[in-house]
N, C-alpha and C positions, 0 to 999 in steps of 0.2 A: 429628484433629488438633484442638488447640482454636481453638474456635468462634470469637473471639475475634480470634486472629490471622489465619485465615481469612476473615471478613468486611471485616477490614482492608487486608487485600490485592489481595481482589473491588474492595474503596472505589477503589484506586488503578489499577485497569487503564483506560483509554484505547484507544481504535480507532477513528480518523479511517473516513469515508465521503467515497468523491469524488463531485463533482458530476456527473461523467460518467454514474454509474452511475442515473441518475433519468430520464433523457431517453432520446428512441429514439436507441438504437445498437444494431450487430449486424455482422456478419462482413462480408468482402469481396462477400459476394454477395447478400447482403440485411438488409435491415432492415426490421423489422414493425412498423407501428403500433401502439403500447399505449393505451386506456383512458386519460386520466389523465396522461401520462407529460408530466415540467415541460420546458415550453417556454422556458424563460431561466433565468436564474441565480437571480432571486428567487424563482422557484418549486420549483427545485434545494434552495435552503437551507429553503424550507418544508419539503420531505420527510425534507431529513435532521434539523430540528428535529425531526419526527414520531418519527424510529426514534429520536433523543434522548430522546424523553420516556418512551418506553416501555422503553428498556433501559437509560436512568441511564450507561452508558458510552460513549454518541458524541459528544461534547461540540463536536466542529470537522468543516470540512466542505473536501477539498481544491478546489482550483479547477484550472481547464485554461484555458489564456491563447493565443489568441485566445477561446475558446470561449463562454466566460465573462466576456468583453469590457467594461465599465462605463466612461462616463465619469467618477465618482467612483469611487474605493475604497472612498474613509473612509464616502462616505455606504454603499455597501454593506457595510462591515464594522460600523457601528451599525445596519442592517438584520436583521444574521443575530444581531447579541449582543442586539436587543430580541427575538429568538426561540429565546433560551435556546443557541446554540451561538455558535462563533467561527471565523473563515477561517484554516483549516491551509495546507497546501500551495499552494504555487505551483508550478506542471507548465508550463511554456513547450512550446510545439507547434510544433516544425521538421522536420516531415515532410508537410504536404500541401500546402505551397505549391508551384506549378508549377517553383519556380526550383530545390527541392529532392531534382530527379529523381536525381542523380548524389550527394546527401547532403547537409550541412548543413555541419557543423562541418569536414568532413573532404572537402568539394566540392574539386575540383581548381582551381577558378576564384576565384580571391581574391573577388570583388566578391561571389560567393553566401555564401563564409564569412563576408565583412563582415556581409550580410544575419542570420546567422545570429548572428552576435554581438551584434548592435544589438537582436536581439530579446529573447536568455538577458537583457541588461543591464536590458530596459526591465523584465523582470518582478522585476530585483533591484530596481527601485525601485518595482513594485507591491507588493514585500513589505513595503518601509517603511510603505506606505499601509496595506495591511491587518495589521501585527502579526505576520506569518506569520515562522516563526524557519526553516522547510526552503524548499529552491529544488529540489524533485524533477527528476531530467536522465536522460531516456532517449532517444534517437538512435537513429534510422532507419538510421543509415550504414553503408554498406556497400556490395561488388561482387558483381555476377552472374557473370560470368565472368574463369576465369583471366588474368591482363596486362591487363584493366579499368583498371588503376591500381596504383600505387607503395604497395606494402600498406605500406612504411615510412615512406615519405611522408604519407601517413594518418594513421598513427600519432603522428607530429609534430604534424598538425595538431589534431588531436583534443587533445594536449596542451598546446600554446598556447592553444587557445580555453578549454580549462578552469580554467589557470592567470590566465587573462583575470578568469571568473566570481569566481575564488576569491578573487582580490585586491578585488574592488566589493562583496562581503559585506560589509556593517555587522557592527559587534562582536554577538556571541552566535547571529550569523543559520549555517546550515548549506548546502553541498548534498551532495546525495544521489545519487552514481552509480549509475546503474542499467544493467545489461548483460541482452544476451539472446543464444542461442546461434545465432538465425538466423531471419528473416523481418521484415519483406518482404525484406531479401539474401539469395540465396541458395548464394552462393559464398562468400565474405566478411564477416563483420558487423565493423565495428572494436573495436567493444565487447562481445565474444563472450564473456566469462564472467567469475566474480567476481575471479579472478587480475589478468585487464586493468583491472579496475575499481579493483582494491586496487593497483596500480601506481602506476597515473594517480594517488588518492587521497595515495598516498604523496608523487610529485611534485611536486604542488600546495600541499599546505599542509594544516596542521591541521583546517581547516574543510570539508573532504572527508572525506565518508564513504562508506562502501558502500550502496547500497540493495538487499536479495535482494527478487527479484519469486518466487513460489514454481512459477511457470510458467513459467520462462525458462532451462530446462536438459534435457540431454540425459534421454532415459528411464531413471528407477532412480540418477539422480545423488544421493548421500547429502547433502540439501540442510543436517541437522541439524548433521554434520558441518563444513560450511562458516558456517554459524552457530557453533559454538564456536571455528571456527578465529577468524573475525574477531573476536569478544567479545575473547578472547584476545588481538587484536592491539590494543585499542581504535579498532576500525573498523567497527564494526557501528553503521550510520545506522540504517535501519529498513527494514521488508516493506513490499512490495505482497502483502497478500493475498489467492489465488484459488487455483483448483484446474484440471485438467488431467486426460485419457483420454492423448489421443496429442499433439496438437500444436499447440493454443490453449490461453490460458489465463485463461478467460471465467469457468469455471460458478464456483459458489457454493465459499467457501472450505470446506473438512473433508468435503468429500461426497463427493470419490474415493478419499482415500486420508488418511480422518482420523489413525491411528497416526502417521502422518509430522506433522502438527500439532501432536499432542499431545509425539513428543520432541523437538521446536522449541520448544516453549514448555518441556518440560523442559529443555533446555538454559539458557534465557533465567534461569528459576528458580534453577537450582544458580548461576548466573553469580552472582544478587544475592546470595543467600548466603552463598556460600564464597569468592568470588573475590579477587582481590586489589584494591586502591583504582581502578585503571586499571578494570579487568573490570567493577568494583560498577557502577561511575559510566556506562560502557560502555550497559550492562543499563539501567540506570536512564532515560536517555535515548534508548532505539530509539522510533523512531517508530513504530508501529503503523497501515501503513493499508491500507482494502481499496483493492484496481484491478481493479474488475468493468465490464462490460459485460452486463447484462441482456437479453438478445436474446428471449426467449421466457417468461421470465417478469415478473411482476407485480411494477415497481421497487421499491416502499417494502418491501415482505412480503418479498421475496429478498434487499433490501439488513440487514433484519431476521434473516434466516435466518444471512445473514453472520457478522453480529455477535454473536449466541449464540452460532454454532458456535466462534467465535472463545475467546465466555466460557467456553464448559465446556472446553474444551482447556484452559487458563490455568487453569481447576478443579483439574483430574482433577493437572495436573502440581503443585498447591500437597502435595498429596495424596502426594507422593513422601515414605517414609521416607527419606531422602538419609543418615542415620546407619545405618542397614541396609545400603542400598547402596552405603556406602562400604567398609564391615566386608566384604560380599563381593567388594568388588574387588580391595581389599587383600590379601584372600585367597587370588585367583583362583579363585574360586565363580562360574562363568560361569551356571550355572541358577538360583542363590539371586541374584546381580543381576540377570538378566533376567526372574525372577520379582515380582522388589521394584517392577521398570517397571511391569510389565504390571500390577500388583496395582491400582496406583492407575488405568491405563488403562482394564480393566474395572469399577470403581465406577463407581455412578450416582449422580451429582452433583445431578440435576436437582431432589431434593429438598432439598439446601442449596442452592440456586439461589434455588429459591420462597421460601424461609425469608430468606436475604437481601433478595430484591424486598419480600417483607412487609415488613420491617423497614424499609423506605427508601418505603414508599408509592406501586412499582411493581407493576405487574401479575403477578400470577406467573408468567401465560403469554402474553408478549407478541405471541405470532403472533395467539392466537384474541382478544386484548382489540385489534390492532389490525382484525381481520376484522369483531369485534361492532360496530367504534365507527364505522363508516361512512364515514371518511375517505376510501379509495378511490374509494367512490360519491359523492363530493361532488367530489373532484377530478376525476372522471370527467364530471360533469353543468355544473362550471366551465368546466375546460380542454377540453374536446372529445377528438376525436383527431387529433394533429397530424402534419401531414406528415412521410413517412419514405421513406428511397430504401434505396440501397446503401451498404455501406461505416459508416464514420467518424461521429459528427455532424460537421454544417459551422456555420462559423457564421451566423447568416442578416441 
């Protein structure tokens, strides 16, 4: 491949890291305190800045509200920009308040629905102050027992709330609608798969797009096919990158199924190269975001590994010989087409990535550079050991 094209494509890659990945977080059973874990949003931004400094491709950090709530978001925006990063997607939290035990926007009580909607609309206002383009929406809404609630009524409640949020978005902003097969609801989840999310997006308007979380599907679902479908429909808005082996989704992306991650990037690269105008524009505007809670791993190093795994998968996808692939597909040459894809996947791109980093004054091995920098030891001394308990982080 032409080095100029390859390097230019790598220059365009952007991966957003999540504020919650830098703090103490865990499973519903236990959160283990980590020395130096970020205690507030400013320390999370500082850690995100370190990841971007070492990788060059992680220039924004997503916020979770109210976990990252502050009095002045314009000041927080300036704080981030002073450290070389921007504030990215805003993620509302409508699943931790006691009122949301039976749901938020799908709750049978109109008062609870209004409370959730007020929070979502408040996050739209935060977007205006932070300069964020995307409102990332995930809902824990669902039921645990057959007959617990009217499923069609819940669907209509979700639709109405999404429509109101959509209409409140400023020009140029988007809402990314996420879905999940199950958990914490175990009988029926209101936004249960990509089709439900897609149907709602079509109904509420052009600012609504689907967000694909790699860990939110049934076992063995073909995620790259979902990606291809949504790209072709012009409705793929973003990703939450992570990985899972069984039923959780907070492992480092690319660790359990690196071929799946590569195939996802292959669809995205192909869409940018040969799709129609809508497909190309959709692919060029996808938001690539990490969504992980690092439960036993060092926070910054785990985030570095996630970002670098995305970079490696993307670099391999750039090496696909798409002309050869198209010829084999047209000829019905099944194995030649498959070999064309796997030849790129099996290529060791680490030397090329090291060369790209050298040319941009980045460390050839960001992980080793981080370990040698003393950053982790420094924040451990300064921050100490933050209090940790069970489950998700809570607002202090």
